[in-house]
LODRENMAR-499721 format. One record per residue (C-alpha): x, y, z. Coordinates in pm, whole numbers, padded with zeros to 5 digits, always signed. Each point is the difference from the previous one (the first is absolute). Example, Ala and Ser with C-alpha at 12.3 -4.5 7.8 and 13.67 -1.06 7.14 Angstrom:
# LODRENMAR-499721
+01230-00450+00780
+00137+00344-00066
//
This chain:
# LODRENMAR-499721
+12129-14947+01833
+00139+00219-00274
+00287+00243+00048
-00119+00213-00285
-00056+00357+00092
-00100+00296-00223
-00001+00364+00099
-00139+00269-00234
-00048+00367+00038
-00156+00277-00215
+00121+00348-00050
-00217+00290+00104
-00149+00060-00345
-00105-00363-00032
-00155+00008+00350
-00191+00309-00104
-00125-00184-00309
-00108-00299+00214
-00191+00235+00242
-00181+00164-00296
-00100-00346-00137
-00142-00100+00342
-00240+00297-00018
-00090-00069-00358
-00317-00186+00089
-00118+00288+00219
+00039+00232-00294
-00087-00229-00292
-00332-00135+00125
-00163+00336+00052
+00116+00097-00353
-00147-00319-00142
-00329+00058+00191
-00018+00346-00145
+00065-00136-00353
-00275-00256+00047
-00246+00262+00127
+00076+00238-00290
-00022-00287-00253
-00339-00111+00134
-00122+00360-00018
+00116+00011-00363
-00187-00326-00084
-00316+00136+00159
+00026+00332-00190
+00050-00178-00326
-00293-00234+00065
-00229+00291+00093
+00097+00208-00299
-00055-00289-00234
-00340-00082+00158
-00116+00363-00017
+00109+00026-00364
-00128-00348-00111
-00332-00074+00179
-00305+00119-00190
-00169+00149+00309
+00252+00020+00283
-00163+00093+00333
+00289+00000+00241
-00064-00259+00275
+00198-00267-00180
+00273+00233-00122
+00053+00148+00347
-00016-00323+00200
+00360-00120-00044
+00198-00090+00311
+00356-00108+00056
+00177-00216+00253
+00373-00014+00072
+00129-00290+00193
+00382-00017+00020
+00118-00004-00366
-00340-00090-00139
-00237+00259-00135
-00365-00072-00096
-00248+00219-00188
-00356-00113+00005
-00350+00124-00050
-00255-00121+00260
-00304+00081-00207
-00207-00315-00074
-00004+00061-00369
+00365+00101-00038
+00108-00335-00138
-00294-00007-00242
+00094+00345-00143
+00363-00104-00034
-00034-00352-00142
-00345+00010-00148
-00324-00176+00055
-00104-00119-00344
-00233-00293+00007
-00002-00030+00377
-00312+00029+00208
-00014+00235+00300
-00205-00046+00323
-00303+00154-00165
+00010-00236-00298
+00125+00254-00245
+00244-00122-00269
+00304+00231-00016
+00122+00167-00314
+00292+00197+00150
+00323-00101-00162
+00205+00182+00269
+00272+00256-00065
+00294-00163+00187
+00078+00319+00182
+00241-00171+00248
+00207-00165-00272
+00015+00337-00180
+00102+00179+00317
+00278-00246+00069
+00138+00021-00348
+00005+00376-00026
+00134+00035+00357
+00298-00236-00047
+00243+00272-00109
-00101+00225+00291
+00036-00289+00245
+00346-00093-00130
+00117+00359+00015
-00147+00044+00355
+00181-00305+00132
+00329+00096-00165
-00014+00351+00139
-00092-00105+00351
+00271-00271+00001
+00259+00248-00124
-00095+00256+00262
+00025-00267+00270
+00348-00093-00120
+00110+00366-00020
-00124+00060+00359
+00232-00273+00128
+00294+00129-00205
-00018-00265-00271
//
């Protein structure tokens, strides 16, 4: 058995800093969830604006069908319409269930939305993180 013994203590300021760090998760996760939610809304808005401005005859159901899911630190934007993928990626040369050969090249609205939303997403996460740090005195 070892005779080694170590005793350490922290001053009041250091203890206060430790206490603030212990509550960081309680403050940080809601901030991150808000950033994810705002980012997904931005992606949806960008996709919708691009669709309304690019489709030859937009009618609304596809443009308005976007949904989002937030699970922990993961955020998902999707469109549940059966033809959403076809309008995004195209359907050239493929045959649909009625035997028609597609000529739609797709407009890649999701790729566009992600690309133009990237600066907004980065700014949103930076701001929410900074506000969380400020709220714990960091």
